[in-house]
C-alpha positions as CSV (number, residue, x, y, z in Angstrom):
1,X,3.6,-3.1,-48.3
2,X,1.4,-1.3,-47.2
3,X,0.1,-4.0,-45.0
4,X,3.9,-4.3,-42.9
5,X,4.1,-0.7,-42.5
6,X,0.3,-0.5,-40.4
7,X,1.1,-3.9,-38.6
8,X,5.4,-2.5,-37.8
9,X,3.3,1.1,-36.4
10,X,0.6,-0.9,-35.5
11,X,3.8,-2.4,-33.1
12,X,6.3,0.4,-32.1
13,X,2.4,1.6,-30.6
14,X,2.1,-0.8,-28.6
15,X,5.3,-1.5,-27.8
16,X,4.9,2.6,-26.2
17,X,1.7,1.7,-24.7
18,X,3.9,-1.1,-22.8
19,X,6.6,0.7,-22.3
20,X,5.0,3.8,-20.8
21,X,2.1,0.8,-18.7
22,X,5.5,-0.3,-17.5
23,X,6.8,3.5,-16.2
24,X,4.1,4.3,-14.9
25,X,3.6,0.8,-13.3
26,X,7.2,1.8,-12.0
27,X,6.3,5.3,-10.5
28,X,3.1,3.7,-8.4
29,X,5.5,1.3,-7.3
30,X,7.5,4.4,-6.3
31,X,4.7,5.9,-4.3
32,X,2.9,3.5,-2.6
33,X,6.4,2.7,-1.0
34,X,7.3,6.3,-0.2
35,X,3.2,5.8,1.3
36,X,4.2,3.3,3.3
37,X,7.3,5.1,4.5
38,X,5.6,7.9,5.8
39,X,2.7,6.4,6.6
40,X,5.2,4.5,9.2
41,X,7.2,8.1,9.4
42,X,3.5,9.1,10.7
43,X,2.9,6.1,13.1
44,X,6.2,6.6,14.7
45,X,4.9,10.0,15.7
46,X,1.8,9.6,16.9
47,X,3.4,7.2,19.5
48,X,6.1,10.0,20.8
49,X,3.7,12.4,21.2
50,X,1.3,10.4,22.9
51,X,3.9,9.0,24.9
52,X,5.5,13.7,25.4
53,X,1.2,14.0,26.5
54,X,1.2,11.0,28.9
55,X,4.0,12.4,29.7
56,X,2.6,16.1,30.4
57,X,-0.4,14.8,32.8
58,X,2.6,13.1,34.1
59,X,4.6,15.9,35.0
60,X,1.4,18.1,36.0
61,X,0.1,15.7,38.6
62,X,3.7,15.8,39.9
63,X,2.7,19.9,40.1
64,X,0.0,19.5,41.1
65,X,0.6,16.6,44.4
66,X,3.8,19.4,45.4
67,X,1.1,22.5,45.3
68,X,-0.8,21.0,47.7
69,X,2.1,19.8,49.4
70,X,3.2,23.1,49.7
71,X,0.0,24.5,50.7
72,X,-0.8,22.3,53.2
73,X,3.2,22.8,55.0
74,X,2.3,27.1,54.7
75,X,-1.1,25.9,56.5
76,X,0.3,24.0,59.0
77,X,2.6,27.1,59.5
78,X,0.3,29.6,60.1
79,X,-1.5,27.9,62.0
80,X,0.9,27.0,64.3
81,X,2.2,31.3,64.1
82,X,-1.8,31.7,65.0
83,X,-1.7,29.0,68.4
84,X,1.5,31.3,70.1
85,X,0.0,34.6,69.5
86,X,-3.1,33.3,70.8
87,X,-0.8,31.5,73.5
88,X,1.3,35.4,73.6
89,X,-2.5,36.5,73.7
90,X,-3.7,34.5,77.3
91,X,-0.2,35.6,78.8
92,X,-0.9,39.2,77.9
93,X,-4.8,38.9,79.5
94,X,-3.7,36.9,82.6
95,X,-0.8,39.9,83.2
96,X,-3.5,42.6,83.3
């Protein structure tokens, strides 16, 4: 009788231990699944960040090119104005 009680107690404890192991395995599987989803989201965000960095770099290059073009246009205008002023000065000298 005592042996049956001990066996019943051991069986019950084994059952509880197996249930805890099963519950823990389910939690582990859930955590693994969540980790995979988060890694995919992180990878996606990393790709998006890389794309945005490329776009910013291209925009900066474009802005730099635009600034150079504007500088060259201003330089050309100033050159033309200086030439006109030099021509006017030459005309004034001829009149003297």
